[in-house]
Backbone as a chain_set.jsonl record, in Angstrom:
{"seq": "MASSDYTPFAHLITPHAPLYRQVMRVFLAAKERFAVHLRPEDVYAALDADGRPADPEAVTQALDKLVEWGNLRADPDHARVTAVEDFYRRRFIYQLTPGR", "coords": {"N": [[13.199, -29.428, -9.288], [15.978, -29.445, -7.762], [18.6, -29.278, -4.89], [21.19, -28.073, -4.435], [20.275, -25.896, -7.212], [18.175, -24.775, -6.374], [17.925, -21.169, -4.866], [16.702, -19.004, -3.802], [17.896, -16.267, -2.403], [18.699, -14.923, -4.741], [18.073, -12.854, -6.629], [18.517, -10.907, -5.124], [21.23, -10.229, -5.341], [21.694, -9.302, -8.025], [22.107, -8.217, -11.017], [19.809, -6.686, -11.851], [18.365, -6.06, -9.771], [16.568, -4.462, -8.44], [14.083, -4.689, -10.103], [13.427, -7.528, -9.218], [13.365, -7.454, -6.428], [10.961, -5.576, -6.406], [8.695, -7.023, -7.833], [8.248, -9.13, -6.364], [7.512, -8.111, -3.828], [5.033, -7.442, -5.099], [3.853, -9.854, -5.2], [3.757, -10.18, -2.232], [1.815, -8.391, -1.534], [-0.111, -9.426, -2.864], [-0.264, -11.763, -1.122], [-1.117, -11.006, 0.89], [-3.891, -9.967, 0.428], [-5.458, -12.306, -0.363], [-5.493, -13.105, -2.991], [-3.844, -15.386, -4.975], [-2.745, -17.051, -8.047], [-1.156, -15.211, -10.234], [-0.98, -13.377, -13.226], [1.215, -12.495, -15.608], [0.888, -9.611, -16.779], [-1.129, -8.536, -14.746], [1.389, -8.573, -12.284], [3.066, -6.455, -13.94], [0.878, -4.234, -14.504], [1.122, -4.134, -11.618], [3.097, -3.018, -10.313], [4.939, -0.038, -9.243], [4.969, 3.491, -10.539], [7.231, 4.359, -11.148], [9.585, 2.636, -10.603], [8.904, 0.471, -12.956], [9.407, -0.983, -15.839], [9.561, -0.275, -18.791], [9.02, -1.712, -21.229], [6.828, -4.743, -20.705], [7.945, -6.811, -21.715], [10.587, -7.564, -20.213], [8.768, -7.999, -18.005], [7.909, -10.771, -17.824], [10.335, -11.774, -18.278], [12.173, -11.319, -15.693], [9.885, -12.582, -14.149], [10.244, -15.071, -15.271], [12.764, -15.823, -14.405], [13.079, -15.575, -11.668], [10.681, -18.7, -10.766], [13.009, -20.234, -11.84], [14.946, -20.305, -9.474], [13.763, -20.924, -7.777], [11.567, -18.99, -6.63], [9.509, -18.601, -7.822], [6.263, -20.326, -8.765], [5.227, -21.183, -11.599], [2.387, -21.805, -13.4], [1.098, -23.614, -15.771], [-0.857, -21.493, -17.845], [-4.558, -21.728, -19.19], [-6.886, -20.794, -18.87], [-7.818, -18.269, -20.298], [-8.032, -19.71, -23.488], [-9.236, -18.655, -26.616], [-8.835, -19.911, -28.569], [-7.766, -22.921, -30.851], [-4.644, -21.976, -31.213], [-4.343, -19.766, -28.741], [-4.93, -21.82, -27.444], [-1.619, -23.556, -27.451], [-0.025, -21.401, -27.059], [3.075, -19.54, -25.243], [1.833, -19.213, -21.941], [1.3, -18.45, -18.653], [0.717, -18.107, -15.311], [1.348, -16.68, -12.042], [2.818, -17.81, -9.253], [3.778, -17.139, -6.032], [6.244, -20.222, -4.081], [6.349, -22.318, -1.896], [6.817, -21.211, 1.798], [7.44, -18.654, 1.351]], "CA": [[14.41, -28.555, -8.981], [17.693, -30.154, -7.06], [18.644, -28.187, -4.027], [22.265, -27.445, -5.255], [19.99, -25.206, -8.537], [17.591, -23.644, -5.595], [18.735, -20.275, -4.92], [15.663, -18.414, -3.553], [17.982, -15.111, -2.899], [19.498, -15.013, -5.757], [17.595, -11.498, -6.48], [18.451, -9.745, -3.751], [22.419, -10.018, -5.428], [21.426, -9.479, -9.456], [21.637, -6.802, -11.29], [18.142, -6.228, -12.16], [17.788, -6.59, -8.512], [15.527, -3.643, -8.416], [13.402, -5.153, -10.015], [13.054, -8.481, -8.501], [12.338, -7.134, -5.518], [9.938, -5.135, -6.685], [7.715, -8.093, -8.06], [8.241, -10.033, -4.57], [6.69, -7.292, -3.766], [3.448, -7.527, -5.641], [3.325, -10.996, -4.601], [3.17, -10.493, -1.076], [1.055, -7.363, -1.141], [-1.572, -10.235, -3.051], [-1.171, -12.816, -0.517], [-2.332, -10.078, 2.246], [-5.035, -10.044, -0.222], [-5.407, -13.657, -0.408], [-4.345, -13.375, -4.453], [-2.637, -16.682, -5.123], [-2.088, -16.26, -8.95], [-0.871, -13.257, -10.834], [-0.895, -13.491, -15.023], [2.4, -11.507, -15.651], [0.133, -7.995, -16.9], [-0.959, -8.327, -13.419], [2.386, -8.285, -11.772], [2.866, -5.336, -14.477], [0.096, -3.267, -13.431], [0.917, -3.373, -9.505], [4.332, -2.09, -10.107], [5.702, 1.504, -8.242], [5.219, 3.54, -12.221], [9.116, 5.377, -11.269], [10.132, 1.434, -11.17], [8.625, 0.09, -13.508], [10.844, -0.985, -16.751], [8.929, -0.064, -20.155], [9.079, -2.984, -21.847], [6.73, -5.506, -20.254], [8.359, -8.297, -21.073], [11.124, -7.216, -18.955], [8.38, -8.781, -16.21], [8.063, -11.769, -18.015], [11.921, -12.023, -17.982], [12.003, -11.242, -14.895], [8.939, -13.353, -13.547], [11.02, -16.966, -15.333], [14.047, -16.077, -13.123], [12.088, -15.849, -10.8], [10.93, -19.743, -11.282], [14.345, -20.426, -11.982], [16.13, -19.512, -8.282], [12.474, -21.547, -6.396], [10.757, -17.745, -5.495], [7.69, -18.511, -7.864], [5.743, -20.897, -9.336], [4.667, -21.052, -12.978], [1.667, -22.968, -13.828], [0.052, -23.302, -17.569], [-2.628, -20.59, -18.462], [-5.619, -22.011, -19.46], [-7.87, -19.561, -18.259], [-8.648, -17.384, -21.35], [-8.193, -20.036, -24.323], [-10.566, -19.12, -26.886], [-9.212, -20.434, -30.2], [-6.773, -23.463, -30.448], [-3.84, -21.211, -31.689], [-4.381, -20.088, -27.161], [-3.409, -23.278, -26.406], [-0.043, -23.351, -27.896], [1.182, -20.347, -27.062], [3.519, -19.665, -24.197], [0.783, -18.199, -20.667], [1.795, -19.39, -17.703], [-0.106, -17.741, -14.101], [2.642, -17.032, -11.336], [2.283, -17.512, -7.447], [4.752, -17.86, -5.001], [5.835, -21.215, -3.499], [6.081, -22.302, -0.44], [7.625, -20.952, 2.314], [8.188, -17.06, 0.74]], "C": [[15.442, -29.46, -8.277], [18.252, -29.208, -6.149], [20.24, -27.567, -4.398], [21.293, -25.825, -6.56], [19.213, -24.16, -7.269], [18.347, -22.468, -4.472], [18.103, -19.728, -4.683], [16.509, -16.897, -2.579], [18.794, -14.867, -3.516], [19.297, -13.232, -6.218], [18.105, -10.777, -5.816], [20.472, -9.098, -4.861], [22.617, -9.564, -7.497], [22.001, -7.824, -10.219], [21.015, -6.149, -11.745], [17.528, -6.316, -10.743], [16.166, -5.941, -8.031], [14.57, -4.224, -8.447], [12.002, -6.159, -9.84], [12.376, -8.583, -7.642], [10.68, -6.453, -5.335], [8.266, -6.004, -7.558], [7.766, -8.767, -6.849], [7.54, -9.653, -4.454], [5.41, -7.768, -3.705], [3.295, -8.144, -4.988], [3.118, -11.362, -3.783], [2.619, -9.758, -0.313], [-0.563, -8.234, -1.267], [-1.563, -10.844, -2.589], [-1.549, -12.254, 0.219], [-3.888, -10.302, 1.829], [-5.639, -10.995, -1.05], [-6.082, -14.408, -2.029], [-3.71, -14.48, -4.566], [-2.119, -16.861, -6.515], [-2.116, -15.02, -9.055], [-0.497, -14.013, -12.564], [0.451, -12.033, -14.719], [1.969, -10.129, -16.427], [-0.276, -7.685, -14.983], [-0.121, -7.545, -12.302], [2.539, -7.041, -12.805], [3.145, -3.71, -13.678], [0.032, -3.447, -11.625], [1.987, -2.415, -9.242], [4.576, -0.618, -10.02], [5.718, 1.59, -10.4], [6.821, 3.774, -12.016], [9.272, 3.793, -11.298], [10.075, 0.034, -12.33], [9.174, -0.184, -14.859], [9.281, -0.582, -18.351], [8.546, -0.759, -21.136], [7.926, -4.029, -20.825], [7.258, -7.089, -20.036], [9.387, -8.871, -20.493], [10.057, -7.81, -17.872], [8.703, -9.886, -15.907], [9.191, -12.37, -17.369], [12.465, -12.814, -16.43], [11.053, -12.687, -13.606], [9.479, -15.253, -13.933], [11.987, -16.725, -14.484], [13.602, -16.212, -12.556], [12.068, -17.637, -10.081], [12.015, -20.378, -11.362], [14.888, -20.851, -10.725], [14.547, -19.906, -7.519], [11.739, -20.207, -5.968], [9.324, -18.274, -5.926], [7.136, -19.983, -8.366], [5.44, -20.867, -11.195], [4.066, -22.237, -13.576], [1.074, -22.473, -15.549], [-1.152, -22.256, -17.438], [-3.646, -20.487, -19.328], [-6.943, -21.145, -20.433], [-8.635, -19.021, -19.902], [-8.218, -17.995, -22.803], [-9.865, -19.933, -24.72], [-11.077, -19.672, -28.497], [-7.899, -21.701, -29.677], [-4.962, -22.244, -30.397], [-3.569, -20.382, -29.453], [-3.546, -20.328, -27.741], [-2.385, -23.406, -26.68], [0.621, -22.366, -27.63], [1.527, -20.105, -25.576], [2.667, -18.629, -23.271], [1.253, -18.766, -19.955], [1.692, -17.915, -16.788], [1.232, -18.457, -13.27], [2.356, -17.13, -9.536], [3.821, -18.424, -6.786], [4.76, -19.319, -3.989], [6.369, -20.809, -2.321], [7.207, -22.367, -0.055], [8.437, -19.266, 2.39], [7.469, -16.335, 1.276]], "O": [[15.311, -30.589, -8.749], [18.433, -28.112, -6.681], [20.25, -26.363, -4.652], [21.905, -24.757, -6.583], [19.546, -22.979, -7.166], [19.094, -22.756, -3.537], [18.359, -18.896, -5.553], [15.639, -16.308, -1.937], [19.848, -14.523, -2.982], [20.248, -12.454, -6.143], [18.024, -9.61, -6.201], [20.807, -7.921, -4.995], [23.718, -9.601, -8.047], [22.156, -6.687, -9.775], [21.35, -5.029, -12.132], [16.344, -6.606, -10.569], [15.154, -6.466, -7.567], [13.935, -4.501, -7.429], [10.785, -6.081, -10.007], [11.329, -9.219, -7.517], [9.725, -6.672, -4.589], [7.141, -5.532, -7.721], [6.617, -8.776, -6.409], [6.497, -10.238, -4.749], [4.792, -8.293, -2.779], [2.704, -7.788, -3.968], [2.527, -12.435, -3.659], [2.57, -9.841, 0.914], [-1.584, -8.119, -0.589], [-2.611, -11.471, -2.746], [-2.606, -12.724, 0.641], [-4.817, -10.667, 2.55], [-6.2, -10.772, -2.123], [-6.704, -15.441, -2.273], [-2.623, -14.373, -3.999], [-0.888, -16.867, -6.493], [-2.668, -14.087, -8.471], [0.166, -15.022, -12.805], [0.493, -11.07, -13.955], [2.964, -9.468, -16.722], [0.218, -6.842, -14.234], [-0.425, -6.542, -11.656], [1.794, -6.21, -12.286], [3.92, -2.928, -13.126], [-0.754, -3.056, -10.762], [2.029, -1.463, -8.463], [4.288, -0.02, -11.056], [6.065, 0.762, -11.243], [7.582, 3.284, -12.851], [8.98, 3.492, -12.455], [10.813, -0.938, -12.489], [9.623, 0.918, -15.173], [8.1, -0.929, -18.309], [7.688, -0.347, -21.916], [8.495, -4.041, -19.733], [7.201, -7.969, -19.177], [9.486, -10.064, -20.208], [10.558, -8.114, -16.789], [9.261, -10.351, -14.913], [9.232, -13.123, -16.397], [12.861, -13.93, -16.094], [11.491, -13.366, -12.677], [9.253, -16.267, -13.273], [12.091, -17.601, -13.626], [13.327, -17.412, -12.522], [12.896, -18.02, -9.254], [11.924, -21.434, -10.736], [15.414, -21.96, -10.823], [14.181, -19.109, -6.655], [11.239, -20.28, -4.845], [8.34, -18.431, -5.203], [7.997, -20.849, -8.212], [5.857, -19.792, -11.627], [4.604, -23.234, -14.058], [0.797, -21.428, -16.138], [-2.239, -22.459, -16.898], [-3.808, -19.543, -20.101], [-7.48, -20.972, -21.527], [-9.703, -19.374, -20.403], [-7.965, -17.095, -23.604], [-10.912, -20.349, -24.224], [-12.092, -19.828, -29.176], [-7.25, -21.627, -28.633], [-4.423, -21.949, -29.33], [-2.464, -20.633, -28.972], [-2.483, -19.961, -28.243], [-1.815, -23.359, -25.59], [1.822, -22.316, -27.894], [0.692, -20.323, -24.698], [2.653, -17.435, -23.567], [1.802, -19.797, -20.346], [2.239, -16.871, -17.142], [1.842, -19.522, -13.356], [1.645, -16.373, -8.875], [4.46, -19.468, -6.917], [3.795, -19.64, -3.296], [6.709, -19.734, -1.827], [8.212, -22.892, -0.533], [9.394, -18.826, 3.027], [7.606, -15.119, 1.143]]}, "num_chains": 1, "name": "protein.A"}
C-alpha cells in the first residue's frame, strides 16, 4: 500500500461512520483480551444490538473498507476448510494493523 493510499482516519468522516467506529471498538476490545484475529461473524456478534446492521454482509463490507484504508489487515482463513469448495471460497480473518 502506498503512503498516499493510507487513510486510517477515513472511517470517521464517511456516511457509515457509526458502523466503522463500532467495528473498530470491537477490535480494540478483542485486543484487550489478547484476541488477535476476528472473523466477520465474530465482529457481527460483538456489535451492539442497537447499532448492528440487519445484514451481516454489511459488516463484511465495512471490514473490507477498513482494510482498504489501512486500519485492518485481512489474511486468508483456511482454518475451517473441509472441502475443496471451501478452499476457494473468499474467507478472511481480520486483525488490527500496527499502531492501532
